[in-house]
C-alpha positions in Angstrom: 0.0 0.0 0.0 1.4 3.4 -1.0 1.5 6.6 0.9 -1.6 8.0 -0.9 -3.5 4.7 -0.5 -3.1 5.0 3.2 -4.3 8.6 3.2 -7.4 7.7 1.1 -8.2 4.9 3.5 -8.0 7.2 6.5 -10.0 9.9 4.7 -12.8 7.4 4.0 -12.8 6.2 7.6 -12.9 9.8 8.9 -15.9 10.6 6.6 -17.9 7.6 7.9 -17.3 8.6 11.5 -17.6 12.4 11.3 -18.2 13.4 7.7 -20.5 16.2 8.8 -17.5 18.1 10.1 -15.6 17.8 6.8 -14.4 21.0 5.1 -15.3 21.6 1.5 -11.9 20.6 0.2 -12.0 17.3 2.2 -15.4 16.4 0.7 -14.2 17.3 -2.8 -10.9 15.4 -2.3 -12.8 12.3 -1.2 -15.1 12.5 -4.2 -12.2 12.9 -6.6 -10.7 9.7 -5.2 -13.5 7.8 -7.0 -12.7 9.4 -10.3 -8.9 9.3 -10.1 -8.0 6.0 -8.6 -4.3 6.7 -7.9 -2.2 9.6 -6.6 -2.7 12.7 -4.5 -5.9 14.6 -5.4 -5.7 17.0 -2.5 -4.0 19.7 -4.6 -6.6 19.2 -7.4 -9.4 19.7 -4.9 -7.9 23.0 -3.8 -7.2 24.0 -7.4 -10.9 23.5 -8.3 -12.1 25.5 -5.3 -9.7 28.3 -6.1 -10.8 28.3 -9.8 -14.6 28.2 -9.2 -14.8 30.0 -5.8 -16.8 27.4 -3.8 -18.0 23.8 -3.7 -21.3 24.8 -5.4 -19.3 26.7 -8.0 -17.3 23.5 -8.8 -20.5 21.4 -9.1 -22.3 24.0 -11.1 -19.5 24.5 -13.7 -20.0 23.3 -17.2 -18.2 20.0 -18.1 -16.1 21.8 -20.8 -15.0 24.4 -18.2 -14.1 21.7 -15.7 -11.9 19.9 -18.1 -9.9 23.1 -18.7 -8.5 22.6 -15.1 -5.3 20.6 -15.2 -5.9 17.1 -13.8 -9.6 17.1 -14.7 -10.5 14.7 -17.4 -13.9 13.7 -18.9 -14.4 11.0 -16.3 -13.9 13.4 -13.4 -16.1 16.1 -15.0 -19.0 13.6 -15.4 -18.7 12.5 -11.7 -18.7 16.1 -10.5 -21.8 16.9 -12.6 -23.5 13.7 -11.4 -23.6 15.0 -7.8 -26.0 17.9 -8.3 -28.2 15.8 -10.6 -28.4 13.0 -8.0 -29.0 15.6 -5.2 -31.9 17.1 -7.1 -33.5 13.8 -7.7 -32.9 12.7 -4.1 -34.6 15.8 -2.6 -37.5 15.6 -5.2 -38.0 11.9 -4.3 -38.0 12.6 -0.6 -40.6 15.3 -1.0 -42.6 13.3 -3.5 -46.1 11.9 -3.6 -48.2 13.0 -0.7 -46.6 16.4 -0.3 -49.1 19.3 0.1 -48.6 22.3 -2.2 -51.0 24.8 -0.8 -48.9 27.9 -1.3 -46.5 29.4 -3.8 -43.6 28.9 -1.4 -44.4 25.2 -1.0 -44.7 24.7 -4.7 -41.5 26.5 -5.3 -39.6 24.4 -2.7 -41.0 21.2 -4.2 -40.2 22.1 -7.8 -36.8 23.8 -7.4 -34.7 20.5 -7.3 -36.1 19.6 -10.7 -34.3 22.6 -12.3 -30.6 22.1 -11.5 -28.1 24.9 -11.4 -26.4 25.5 -14.7 -29.1 23.6 -16.7 -28.4 23.6 -20.4 -31.9 22.8 -21.6 -35.3 24.2 -21.0 -37.6 21.8 -19.2 -41.3 21.8 -18.4 -43.0 19.8 -15.6 -46.6 19.2 -14.6 -47.5 18.5 -11.0 -50.9 16.8 -10.5 -52.7 17.4 -7.3 -55.8 16.1 -5.5 -58.6 18.3 -4.1 -56.5 19.0 -1.0 -53.5 20.0 -3.0 -51.6 16.8 -2.2 -49.1 15.7 -4.9 -50.3 12.8 -7.0 -47.4 12.8 -9.4 -44.9 15.1 -11.1 -43.9 14.5 -14.7 -41.6 16.1 -17.2 -43.5 17.4 -20.2 -40.7 18.3 -22.4 -37.0 19.2 -22.7 -35.2 21.1 -25.4 -32.8 23.9 -26.2 -33.4 27.5 -25.5 -37.0 28.5 -26.1 -37.7 24.9 -27.2 -39.5 23.3 -24.2 -42.7 22.7 -26.2 -45.6 21.6 -24.1 -48.2 19.3 -25.8 -51.7 19.9 -24.5 -52.7 16.3 -25.2 -49.9 15.1 -22.9 -51.0 17.5 -20.2 -54.6 16.3 -20.3 -53.6 12.6 -20.4 -51.4 13.0 -17.3 -54.0 14.9 -15.4 -56.7 12.3 -16.2 -54.4 9.4 -15.5 -54.0 10.7 -11.9 -57.6 11.7 -11.6 -56.3 15.1 -10.6 -58.4 18.0 -9.3 -55.7 20.6 -9.8 -52.3 21.0 -11.4 -49.3 23.3 -11.4 -47.1 24.0 -14.5 -43.4 24.9 -14.2 -40.6 25.5 -16.6 -37.2 27.2 -16.6 -35.5 30.0 -18.5 -31.9 29.7 -19.4 -31.6 33.5 -20.0 -31.4 34.1 -16.2 -34.6 36.2 -16.4 -37.7 34.6 -14.8 -40.0 37.0 -16.5 -42.7 35.3 -18.7 -42.6 35.7 -22.4 -45.7 36.3 -24.5 -45.5 32.6 -25.5 -45.4 31.6 -21.8 -48.6 33.6 -21.2 -50.4 32.2 -24.2 -49.4 28.7 -23.3 -50.7 29.2 -19.7 -54.1 30.5 -20.9 -54.4 27.7 -23.4 -53.6 24.9 -21.0 -55.8 26.5 -18.3 -58.8 26.4 -20.6 -58.1 22.9 -21.8 -57.7 21.6 -18.2 -60.8 23.3 -17.1 -62.7 21.5 -19.9 -61.9 18.2 -18.2 -62.5 19.4 -14.6 -58.9 20.2 -13.6 -57.9 23.6 -12.2 -54.5 25.0 -13.2 -53.4 26.7 -10.0 -50.2 28.4 -11.2 -47.4 28.5 -13.7 -43.9 28.9 -12.1 -40.9 30.0 -14.0 -37.4 29.2 -12.7 -33.9 30.4 -13.3 -30.8 29.5 -11.4 -31.4 32.2 -8.8 -35.0 33.2 -9.1 -38.6 32.1 -9.4 -41.7 33.9 -10.6 -45.3 32.9 -10.0 -47.6 34.0 -12.8 -50.5 33.9 -10.3 -48.7 36.1 -7.7 -47.6 38.5 -10.4 -51.1 39.1 -11.6 -50.3 37.6 -15.0 -52.4 34.5 -14.5 -55.7 34.7 -16.2 -58.1 32.0 -17.4 
């Protein structure tokens, strides 16, 4: 066993006993051990933190930006990007079916993990709720490039009816960094609201997310049906 092998073994043991007390560079170093099987990755962990400013900055960086850092290959970049993706799914799963979304804040907290930091595609989701605003299911409606998250009314209706939903919430993200709704967003909202009403489902709100912001069309007075 080499010097670095012994250090890695101790680092893993320390994490299992008191990982909550780990510094950011220690967590990143341990993670890098699984992408780079040999050698000292402590310096690389510090280099990444210096380059991107924080642990979240490292994990939010684009893969092509990560690989510009000496010592970071494609395998390492993929592992680093896997962490926020898994984290978002984990939190969404824990707060899944049965969660009550009876306020804009609750809906925003529930949906935020579906829109990861640094997302490269626009995505749209539909949350189906029962009469007491309890989550029956959350489904991705579409995913595409900028301004290409097309929402199919037929799919929206099929999902709502499949869950026997009484209400629904629509959500999508903007890659521009501005959470303000476009004319197309407003038209889509009105169209889906009318279509859902025709099958007995109330569209409660349409939330628009960016990395750092969220806008509720209902709270903004832009929601009309």
